[in-house]
C-alpha positions in Angstrom: 3.2 10.8 -33.5 4.7 8.8 -36.4 8.1 9.5 -38.1 9.4 13.0 -38.6 8.8 12.7 -42.4 5.2 11.7 -41.8 4.8 14.5 -39.3 6.0 17.2 -41.7 3.7 15.9 -44.5 0.8 15.9 -42.1 1.2 19.5 -41.2 1.4 20.5 -44.8 -1.7 18.5 -45.6 -3.5 20.0 -42.5 -2.7 23.5 -43.8 -4.1 22.6 -47.2 -7.3 21.3 -45.7 -7.8 24.4 -43.6 -7.1 26.7 -46.5 -10.1 24.9 -48.2 -12.3 26.0 -45.3 -12.6 22.5 -43.8 -16.1 22.2 -44.9 -16.5 18.7 -43.6 -19.7 16.6 -43.6 -20.4 13.5 -41.6 -21.7 10.4 -43.3 -23.9 12.1 -45.8 -23.1 12.4 -49.5 -25.7 15.1 -49.8 -24.4 18.7 -50.2 -25.1 21.2 -47.6 -28.0 23.5 -48.4 -27.7 27.2 -48.7 -29.9 27.6 -45.6 -27.6 25.3 -43.6 -24.5 27.1 -44.8 -26.1 30.4 -43.7 -27.0 29.0 -40.3 -23.5 27.8 -39.8 -22.0 31.1 -40.8 -24.3 33.0 -38.5 -23.3 30.7 -35.5 -19.6 30.9 -36.3 -19.9 34.7 -36.4 -21.9 34.8 -33.2 -19.4 32.7 -31.2 -15.8 33.6 -31.9 -13.0 31.5 -30.5 -10.1 33.7 -29.5 -6.6 32.4 -29.1 -4.7 34.4 -26.4 -0.9 34.4 -26.4 0.4 35.4 -23.0 3.9 36.8 -23.1 5.9 38.0 -20.1 7.1 41.1 -21.8 10.4 41.7 -19.9 11.5 38.1 -20.6 10.5 37.8 -24.2 13.3 39.5 -26.0 16.1 38.8 -23.5 19.1 37.1 -25.2 21.5 37.0 -22.3 22.1 33.6 -20.7 24.1 34.2 -17.5 21.0 33.5 -15.3 22.6 34.5 -12.0 20.2 34.1 -9.1 19.0 37.6 -8.0 21.1 39.0 -10.9 20.8 42.6 -11.9 19.4 43.8 -15.2 22.9 44.4 -16.4 24.0 40.9 -15.4 21.0 38.9 -16.6 19.5 41.2 -19.3 16.0 42.3 -20.0 13.8 42.4 -23.1 12.1 45.5 -24.4 9.1 46.5 -26.4 11.3 46.8 -29.5 12.1 43.1 -29.4 8.6 42.4 -30.7 9.7 43.0 -34.2 7.8 41.9 -37.4 9.5 38.5 -37.3 8.5 37.9 -33.6 4.9 39.0 -34.2 4.6 36.9 -37.3 5.8 33.9 -35.3 3.2 34.6 -32.6 0.5 34.9 -35.2 1.5 31.5 -36.6 0.0 29.9 -33.5 -3.4 31.2 -34.4 -3.1 34.1 -32.0 -5.9 36.7 -32.1 -4.9 38.5 -28.9 -1.5 39.1 -27.3 -1.6 39.5 -23.5 1.4 41.6 -22.8 2.0 40.8 -19.1 3.9 43.2 -16.9 3.5 46.3 -19.1 2.3 48.8 -16.5 4.8 50.5 -14.3 5.3 48.4 -11.2 7.7 48.6 -8.3 11.2 47.3 -9.1 14.7 47.5 -7.7 16.3 49.9 -10.1 17.3 53.6 -10.3 15.3 55.7 -12.7 15.5 58.9 -10.6 17.0 60.8 -13.6 13.5 60.4 -15.3 11.7 61.8 -12.2 10.8 58.3 -10.9 11.3 57.7 -7.2 13.3 54.6 -6.1 11.5 51.6 -4.7 12.5 50.0 -1.5 13.7 46.4 -2.0 12.2 45.6 1.5 8.8 45.8 -0.1 9.6 44.5 -3.6 9.5 40.8 -4.4 12.5 39.8 -6.5 14.8 42.3 -8.2 12.7 43.1 -11.3 9.6 43.2 -9.1 6.1 41.7 -9.3 4.0 42.9 -12.2 1.1 42.9 -9.9 2.4 45.6 -7.6 1.5 48.6 -9.8 3.3 51.8 -8.9 1.8 54.0 -11.7 -1.4 53.1 -13.5 -0.8 55.7 -16.2 2.7 54.7 -17.1 4.6 51.7 -18.4 7.6 49.8 -17.0 10.8 51.8 -17.8 12.7 48.6 -18.0 10.9 47.8 -21.2 12.0 50.8 -23.1 15.2 51.4 -25.0 14.9 55.1 -24.1 13.0 55.2 -20.7 12.2 58.9 -21.4 10.1 57.8 -24.4 8.7 54.6 -22.9 5.0 55.5 -23.6 5.9 56.2 -27.2 7.7 52.9 -27.5 4.7 51.0 -26.1 2.4 52.9 -28.5 4.6 51.7 -31.4 4.2 48.1 -30.1 0.5 48.5 -30.1 0.6 49.7 -33.7 2.8 46.8 -34.8 0.6 44.3 -33.1 -2.5 45.7 -34.8 -0.7 45.7 -38.2 -0.1 42.0 -37.8 -3.8 41.4 -37.2 -3.7 40.8 -33.5 -5.2 42.7 -30.6 -3.5 44.0 -27.4 -4.5 43.0 -23.9 -2.8 44.3 -20.7 -3.3 43.6 -17.0 -5.5 45.6 -14.7 -4.9 44.7 -11.0 -7.9 46.1 -9.2 -7.5 44.5 -5.8 -4.2 46.1 -4.8 -1.4 48.5 -5.7 2.2 48.8 -4.8 3.0 49.7 -1.3 4.6 52.9 -2.6 2.2 54.1 -5.3 3.3 57.3 -6.9 2.2 58.3 -10.4 4.4 60.6 -12.4 2.4 60.2 -15.7 -1.1 60.8 -14.5 -3.2 63.3 -16.6 -3.8 66.7 -15.2 -6.4 66.8 -12.4 -6.0 63.1 -11.5 -5.2 62.4 -7.8 -3.0 59.4 -6.7 -4.5 56.5 -4.9 -4.6 57.5 -1.2 -3.8 61.1 -1.8 -7.1 62.4 -0.4 -7.6 59.6 2.2 -8.6 60.3 5.7 -5.9 58.3 7.4 -7.2 58.8 10.9 -9.9 56.1 10.4 -9.7 52.4 9.4 -12.3 52.8 6.8 -14.2 55.5 4.9 -16.2 54.9 1.8 -14.1 57.3 -0.4 -10.8 56.3 1.1 -8.8 54.3 -1.5 -7.1 52.2 1.3 -7.8 50.7 4.7 -5.6 51.7 7.6 -4.2 50.2 10.8 -4.7 53.4 12.8 -2.1 54.3 15.4 0.5 51.8 14.1 3.4 52.0 11.6 4.1 49.4 9.0 6.8 46.8 9.8 8.6 44.8 7.1 7.9 41.1 7.4 10.7 38.8 8.4 11.6 35.1 8.0 14.6 33.0 8.8 14.3 31.5 5.3 14.3 34.8 3.4 16.8 37.5 2.8 16.0 40.6 0.7 17.7 40.3 -2.7 19.1 37.0 -1.6 21.4 38.8 0.9 23.0 41.1 -1.8 23.7 44.5 -0.5 21.6 47.5 -1.4 21.5 51.0 0.2 17.8 50.7 0.9 17.7 47.1 2.1 17.6 47.9 5.8 14.4 46.1 7.0 12.7 49.4 7.2 9.9 51.0 5.1 8.2 54.3 6.2 4.4 54.0 6.3 2.4 55.6 9.0 -0.3 54.6 9.6 0.2 51.1 8.2 -2.2 50.0 5.4 -4.0 46.7 5.0 -1.9 44.3 2.9 -3.1 43.3 -0.6 -4.5 39.9 0.3 -6.5 41.5 3.1 -4.1 41.0 6.0 -4.8 43.6 8.6 -1.7 43.5 10.7 0.8 46.3 10.8 3.5 43.6 10.3 2.3 41.2 7.6 3.4 37.6 7.4 6.2 36.8 5.0 3.7 34.8 2.9 1.2 37.7 2.6 1.2 40.0 -0.4 3.2 42.5 1.7 4.5 44.3 -1.4 1.0 45.6 -2.0 -1.8 47.4 -0.2 -5.5 46.5 -0.6 -7.8 48.9 -2.5 -11.1 49.8 -0.8 -14.2 49.5 -3.0 -16.7 50.5 -0.3 -16.6 47.1 1.5 -16.7 47.9 5.2 -14.3 46.0 7.5 -17.3 43.8 8.7 -17.9 42.8 5.0 -21.1 44.9 4.5 -21.4 47.1 1.4 -21.3 50.9 1.3 -22.8 51.1 -2.2 -26.0 50.1 -4.0 -26.4 46.4 -4.7 -27.3 45.1 -8.2 -30.9 43.8 -8.4 -31.1 40.0 -9.3 -32.9 40.7 -12.6 -29.8 42.4 -14.0 -28.3 38.9 -14.5 -30.3 38.8 -17.7 -30.1 42.5 -18.7 -27.7 43.8 -21.4 -24.7 46.0 -21.0 -26.5 49.3 -21.7 -29.0 48.5 -18.9 -26.1 47.9 -16.5 -24.4 51.1 -17.6 -27.6 53.2 -17.1 -28.2 51.6 -13.7 -25.0 53.2 -12.3 -25.3 56.7 -13.8 -27.3 58.3 -11.0 -25.6 56.4 -8.1 -23.0 57.8 -5.7 -20.1 55.3 -5.7 -16.8 54.9 -3.9 -13.9 56.9 -5.2 -11.9 53.8 -6.2 -14.6 52.8 -8.7 -14.1 56.0 -10.7 -10.4 55.8 -10.5 -10.3 52.4 -12.1 -12.9 53.3 -14.7 -10.8 56.3 -15.7 -7.6 54.1 -15.9 -9.3 51.6 -18.2 -10.7 54.2 -20.5 -7.3 55.9 -20.6 -5.7 52.7 -22.0 -8.5 52.0 -24.4 -7.9 55.5 -25.8 -4.2 54.5 -26.2 -5.2 51.7 -28.5 -5.3 48.8 -26.0 -8.0 46.3 -26.9 -8.8 44.7 -23.6 -7.8 43.7 -20.1 -6.9 40.7 -18.0 -8.2 41.3 -14.5 -6.0 40.0 -11.7 -7.8 38.3 -8.8 -11.2 39.7 -9.9 -13.1 37.7 -7.3 -11.6 39.8 -4.5 -13.5 42.8 -5.8 -17.3 43.1 -5.5 -19.3 42.0 -8.6 -21.2 45.3 -8.6 -18.0 47.1 -9.4 -17.5 44.8 -12.4 -21.0 45.6 -13.6 -20.1 49.3 -13.4 -16.6 49.0 -14.9 -17.3 46.5 -17.7 -20.4 48.3 -18.9 -18.5 51.6 -19.0 -15.8 49.9 -21.0 -18.2 48.3 -23.5 -20.0 51.6 -24.0 -16.6 53.0 -24.9 -15.5 50.1 -27.0 -18.0 47.3 -27.6 -15.3 45.0 -28.9 -13.1 45.2 -25.8 -11.8 41.8 -24.6 -12.4 41.2 -20.9 -10.8 38.2 -19.1 -10.9 37.7 -15.4 -8.9 35.5 -12.9 -11.7 33.9 -10.8 -11.0 30.6 -9.0 -14.2 30.2 -7.0 -16.7 28.1 -9.1 -19.6 29.6 -7.0 -18.7 33.0 -8.5 -18.4 32.0 -12.2 -22.0 32.8 -13.2 -22.4 36.0 -11.1 -19.2 37.4 -12.5 -20.2 36.5 -16.1 -23.9 37.4 -15.8 -23.9 40.3 -13.3 -20.3 41.3 -13.7 -20.4 41.2 -17.5 -17.1 39.4 -17.9 -16.4 38.0 -21.4 -14.2 35.2 -20.1 -13.0 33.6 -16.9 -10.2 31.1 -16.1 -11.4 27.5 -16.1 -8.7 26.6 -13.6 -10.3 24.8 -10.6 -12.4 22.5 -12.7 -11.0 21.9 -16.2 -7.3 22.7 -15.8 -6.9 20.9 -12.5 -8.7 17.8 -13.9 -6.7 17.8 -17.1 -3.5 18.2 -15.1 -4.4 15.1 -13.0 -5.1 13.1 -16.2 -1.7 14.2 -17.7 0.0 13.0 -14.4 -1.9 9.7 -14.6 -3.8 10.1 -11.3 -7.2 10.2 -12.9 -8.9 8.4 -15.9 -9.3 10.5 -19.0 -13.1 10.4 -18.8 -13.1 12.7 -15.7 -12.4 15.6 -18.1 -16.1 15.4 -19.2 -17.3 15.6 -15.6 -15.4 18.9 -15.2 -16.7 20.2 -18.5 -20.3 19.3 -17.7 -20.2 21.5 -14.6 -19.8 24.6 -16.8 -21.8 23.4 -19.7 -24.2 26.4 -19.6 -21.3 28.9 -19.7 -18.6 26.9 -21.5 -18.0 29.5 -24.1 -17.0 31.9 -21.4 -14.4 29.6 -19.7 -10.9 30.1 -21.0 -8.7 27.0 -21.3 -5.0 26.9 -20.7 -2.2 24.4 -19.9 0.4 27.0 -18.7 0.4 30.6 -17.6 2.6 32.7 -15.3 1.0 31.2 -12.1 1.2 27.6 -13.1 4.1 25.1 -13.5 5.6 24.5 -16.9 4.3 21.2 -18.4 7.9 19.9 -18.9 8.9 20.7 -15.3 9.6 17.6 -13.1 6.9 18.6 -10.7 4.2 18.6 -13.4 4.9 16.0 -16.0 8.6 16.1 -16.8 8.0 16.0 -20.5 6.5 18.5 -22.9 5.3 15.6 -25.0 2.7 14.8 -22.3 1.1 18.2 -23.1 0.3 17.2 -26.7 -2.9 15.2 -26.1 -3.9 17.7 -23.4 -3.5 20.6 -25.9 -5.8 18.8 -28.4 -8.5 18.2 -25.8 -8.2 21.6 -24.2 -8.4 23.5 -27.5 -11.0 21.4 -29.3 -13.5 20.4 -26.6 -15.5 23.5 -26.5 -16.2 27.0 -27.8 -13.9 28.4 -25.0 -10.9 30.5 -25.9 -7.4 28.9 -25.6 -4.5 30.6 -23.9 -0.9 29.7 -24.7 2.0 30.9 -22.6 5.2 32.0 -24.3 7.7 29.1 -24.7 5.0 26.5 -24.0 5.1 25.6 -27.7 8.9 24.8 -27.5 8.9 22.9 -24.3 10.3 25.3 -21.7 10.7 23.5 -18.4 11.0 26.5 -16.0 14.1 25.1 -14.3 16.0 28.4 -14.0 16.7 29.6 -10.4 16.0 33.3 -10.8 16.1 34.3 -7.2 12.7 35.0 -5.6 10.4 32.0 -5.7 11.1 28.5 -6.9 11.8 26.9 -10.3 9.1 25.0 -12.3 7.4 28.3 -13.0 9.2 30.8 -15.1 10.1 33.6 -12.7 7.9 36.7 -12.8 9.9 38.5 -10.2 13.5 38.6 -11.5 15.6 39.2 -14.6 16.2 35.9 -16.3 16.7 34.2 -19.6 14.2 31.6 -20.9 16.4 29.0 -22.7 13.9 27.2 -24.9 12.3 30.5 -25.9 15.8 31.9 -26.6 16.4 29.0 -29.0 13.3 29.9 -31.0 14.2 33.6 -30.7 17.5 32.9 -32.4 19.1 36.2 -31.5 16.2 38.3 -32.7 15.6 36.4 -36.0 12.7 34.4 -34.5 13.2 31.7 -37.0 13.7 28.8 -34.6 17.2 28.1 -36.0 18.6 27.1 -32.6 15.8 24.8 -31.6 16.5 21.1 -31.2 14.6 18.8 -33.6 12.3 17.8 -30.8 11.5 21.4 -29.9 10.9 22.3 -33.6 8.5 19.4 -34.0 6.7 20.4 -30.9 6.2 23.9 -32.2 4.9 22.6 -35.5 2.4 20.4 -33.6 1.1 23.4 -31.7 0.7 25.3 -35.0 -1.3 22.4 -36.5 -3.6 22.0 -33.4 -4.2 25.7 -33.1 -5.0 25.9 -36.8 -8.0 23.7 -36.1 -9.5 26.5 -34.0 -10.8 27.9 -37.3 -12.9 24.9 -38.0 -16.7 25.8 -37.8 -17.4 22.7 -35.7 -14.8 23.8 -33.2 -15.7 27.5 -33.2 -19.4 26.9 -32.6 -20.3 23.2 -32.6 -22.0 21.1 -30.0 -19.8 18.7 -28.0 -20.7 15.1 -27.0 -18.5 12.8 -25.0 -18.0 9.4 -26.5 -17.6 6.0 -24.8 -14.2 4.4 -25.3 -13.4 0.8 -24.9 -9.8 -0.4 -24.6 -8.1 2.2 -22.4 -9.1 4.5 -19.6 -6.4 6.9 -20.7 -8.1 7.8 -23.9 -10.6 10.6 -24.2 -13.0 10.9 -27.2 -15.7 13.4 -28.1 -17.5 14.7 -31.2 -18.0 18.3 -32.3 -20.7 19.1 -34.8 -22.6 22.0 -36.4 -25.0 21.6 -39.3 -23.7 18.8 -41.4 -20.1 19.3 -40.3 -18.7 16.8 -37.8 -15.4 15.8 -36.4 -14.4 13.1 -33.8 -11.5 14.0 -31.5 -9.6 11.2 -29.8 -6.6 11.7 -27.5 -4.3 9.1 -25.9 -2.8 10.2 -22.6 -1.0 6.8 -22.2 2.7 6.4 -22.8 2.1 3.3 -24.9 0.1 2.4 -28.0 -3.6 2.1 -27.4 -6.1 0.0 -29.5 -9.5 1.3 -28.9 -13.1 1.3 -30.1 -15.4 4.3 -29.8 -19.2 4.1 -29.7 -20.9 6.6 -31.9 -24.6 7.3 -31.2 -26.6 6.7 -34.3 -28.7 9.8 -33.8 -25.6 12.0 -34.2 -25.0 10.7 -37.8 -26.8 12.3 -40.7 -27.1 9.0 -42.6 -27.3 5.6 -41.0 -26.7 3.3 -44.0 -24.8 0.1 -43.4 -21.2 0.8 -44.5 -17.6 1.0 -43.5 -15.8 4.3 -44.0 -12.1 5.0 -43.9 -11.7 8.1 -41.9 -9.3 11.0 -42.6 -7.2 12.3 -39.7 -6.7 16.1 -39.9 -3.9 16.2 -37.4 -1.5 13.3 -37.3 -2.5 11.3 -40.5 -3.5 8.2 -38.6 -4.3 5.8 -41.5 -6.1 3.1 -39.5 -9.3 4.8 -38.3 -12.5 3.2 -39.6 -16.1 4.1 -39.0 -18.5 1.1 -39.1 -22.2 1.8 -39.3 -25.0 -0.9 -39.0 -28.7 -0.5 -38.4 -28.1 -1.1 -34.6 -24.9 0.7 -33.9 -21.9 2.7 -35.1 -18.3 2.7 -33.8 -14.8 3.8 -34.7 -11.9 1.5 -34.5 -8.5 3.0 -34.1 -4.9 2.4 -33.0 -3.2 5.4 -31.4 0.5 5.8 -30.7 1.6 6.9 -27.3 0.6 10.5 -26.4 -1.0 10.8 -29.8 -4.3 12.3 -31.0 -6.6 12.0 -34.0 -9.1 14.6 -35.4 -11.3 12.5 -37.6 -13.7 13.2 -40.4 -15.2 11.2 -43.2 -13.4 13.3 -45.8 -16.5 13.6 -47.9 -15.6 17.2 -48.8 -12.6 15.8 -50.7 -14.7 13.4 -52.8 -16.9 16.1 -54.4 
């Protein structure tokens, strides 16, 4: 980055360019033809590039700053649905957001008393943290009462949030957690005729196809223990007695089969049975291989005459219930722990109900990427194990920048389905000491992550203002903003500015970082970024610089990012066959992001290259600027 004055003018200029549709050409002075424009428009429409803003709903609107470890809701505060006011939603939309993933909306187990509303109390011995894990769902037909101003009207308050989000031009995504439910699942909001998970199970056997759970027959559940862990940090609670009544014991959410799980197991949850027998064999029809190439309707029709495990129908009904409430899509937790056939059944059912539904899955095994996209009919998967892990190593200086392209190449055939992120609720904050220690180091990574492919980008709330996750909330360790406890998020609270959401309390550095995020995410609308081809480029001068081109039709940009903490002088080879005109000339390039003034494209009959000097942790998004000359 250059000076603050230059930075501000750059962002204004970038907005003007984008408002002019950014119809860039490469080296040609020839105008694009109508047929080319039509082709570009068709490709852009065919391949959308969503921007997902993940927000931890209970933390977003919290203004309290006590941050007492293991603090109660009264001590540490909690945000509500109503905190997402028009100013907040406008601020989220400024980041280019198309979908808001409201994490932790569904009613999950928590240490709090809502018995006056007909909700049973949860036992802290099987709750992680005081506010509870959002992935231990207690009632799939209800929302977290913590999130409502009036808990009795909590569903109405969530419906109002859905309506506000839609009014601001964004869609609503919530979690579905198919692999497990809370140890004490009990729905008070289920529609008439719906049976709770496990309500009709035969508990005398370990497994039956239509049981919702697996059982450790003849044994009672025992609360896990550890010398290094005390429930609620040792704070007193009438139900914290190292006992939880469950006979027979159920298998734990991560598949542990002991009546007494290990303290590191997902002991607050129980595993859902999808018709997978204890020996791993299937008790349902398998999907023929040719269905990898069949459309959603064919998948839907395949399952219509099949007898399927009860849990399949339960989750289908849950998903359709929320779609009817106005929810636009789902993020599936640990999808790879559930058979791909179930996803074919569920996702085709969803798409028949709402063809535009947004379906994002957490899958970490690369061997499952294609089956879960092709057979399971997922829209998007996390690109964690390949792209994120590689990019994190580049940010930390342990790998050269060019290794990014090796990771990208491994998913080249499915790249538009592989969601990119730098932070989420499971990962360390960029600014945390255990990651990079500085939010500035995330800037070149953001440029690469967002612009390298047609993949959607996910932003985690407070990422754009440099939150470092250093708060000790109670359960778990700092570096990741706690998902288990009531806590304030300081950098986010500065942007929130006591509910004004105007950034008035941000430091100058935080404010500049947010403006940078807005400028980078605005480039997501560029046709070459939405639907263009990507080609890695060879860089001479620094192994900490990554460069690539994106092009569609006659529109082309060159993206260059410097991960080094010092100035880098580089040269980039440009293949002649990627240029629309190969006349001998030197062209001063326009930087759409940081207004670098020194980038020059040199073309001869034999070669082409870009010469450029980049500041530390700086990026350039280059074009010939021919669109401004006409």
